[in-house]
N, C-alpha and C positions, 0 to 999 in steps of 0.2 A: 654320707656322700663321699666317694673317693676323691683324692686330689686330682686336679686337672692334668697333671703330668702322666697319669696312668691311662688316659684316653688317647687313642691315636688321633692325629689331626684329620679333619674331614677332607674329602677330595677337593672341595672348594678352597680350603686353607692351603692345601698342598699346591694347587694351581697358582694361587696368589703369591706364593713364595718364590716361584721360579724367576719372575722378572727381577725381584729383589736380589736373588742370588747372582743372576747374570750381571746385573748392574754393579753389584759389589765386586765381583771378580773382574769385570772389565775396567772399572775404575782403579782397582789395585794394580792390574797389569799395566795400564797406561801410566799411572803414577810412578811405578817402579821403573818402567822404561825411560820416563822423563828424568828420573834421578840418575840413571845409568848414563844417559846422554850428556847431562850437565857435568857429571864427574869425568867422563871421557874427554869432553871438549875442553874442560878446564885444565886437564893434565896432559893432553896430547897423546893418550894411550887408549887402547881398546877396552881394558879392564875386563877381560874374559871371565875372571872369577866372579863377576857380578851375576853371571848366569846361575851359579850355584845358590847365591842369595835369593835370586828370583824364584828358583824352585822351592826354596824354604818359605818364601813369602806366599806363593801360590798355595802350598799345602796348608799353611796357617789360615789363609782366607777361606779356603774350601771348608775347613773344619769349623771356623768361626761362623760362617754363613749358613751352616747346617746342611750342606750337601750330603745326601745319603752315602754311607761308606760302601766300598766295594770296587769292582773293576771299572765301573762307569766313572767314578770319581777319580780313579787313577788315570784313566784316559783323558778326562777333562784337565787334570793337573799337567799331564805331558803336553797337551795341545796349548794350554795357557802359557806354560814355560817356553815352548817353541815360539809362541806369539810374542812374548817379551823379547826373546833373542832377535827375532826378525825385525820387530818394531824399533828396538834400540839400535840395531846395526843400520837400518834404513836412515834413521834420523842422525846418527853419528856421521854417516857419509854425507847426508844432505847439509848438515851444519858446516862440515869442513869444505865441501864444494861451494857452498854459498859464500863462505868467507873469501875464497879465492876468486870467485866470479862476480862478487858484488851483489849477491842476492840475499834477502833475508831467509832464515831457515825454512819458513813455510813455502815460499816461492820455489826455493831450491828442492824441497821435498816433492812438490808436485811436478817439477820438471825432470826429476830424476827417473830415468827409464829402468825397467826391470833388468835388462841385460847389463847396463852400465853399473847398476847397483851390485849385481851378482859378481861382476869382474872386480870391482873395487873391494867388495867384502872378502873375496878370495885372497886378494893382495894384502888386505889389512889384518886379517885373522890368521895368525900363525898356528903352529902346533899346539902351543899352550892353550890358546883360546878355543880351538876345536876340541881338545880334551876336556876343558872345563864345560863346554856346551854339552858334550856327550855325558859327562858326569851329572850335569844338571838334569838332563832328560831322564836318566836312569833313577836319580834320586827323587825326582818328581813322581815317577811311577811307583816307587816303593813307599814313600812317606805320605802320598796323597790317598792311598787306599784307606 
């Protein structure tokens, strides 16, 4: 009898792994964004270089959770990295606004409007942060494949 690793997984087994993979990727993205927010809040800076680390983390999680390699995994890596960047920036803005206005971060995040967040993100993110985000997205596409 050949070893189990030589047999391709059944269609049912492949179906059951997708929720696991999505849960693992979503948890990793949320956790990384939370780490980025705490670091930025504690130091009063945007820490744009964290986007590059986020891309590396996403690529590692995609490989660790068994996503099939190829263009689809690269696309998922880019989308997940962009999600980390958006989520982290949203919460960094919400935390700082909440401090000023007397709201806790959760209340501030839910009251923050899209246009207000966009305006504040443009003001807070300088050239370095934008370059780091661009590098992170390209890096995610390359190393997630």
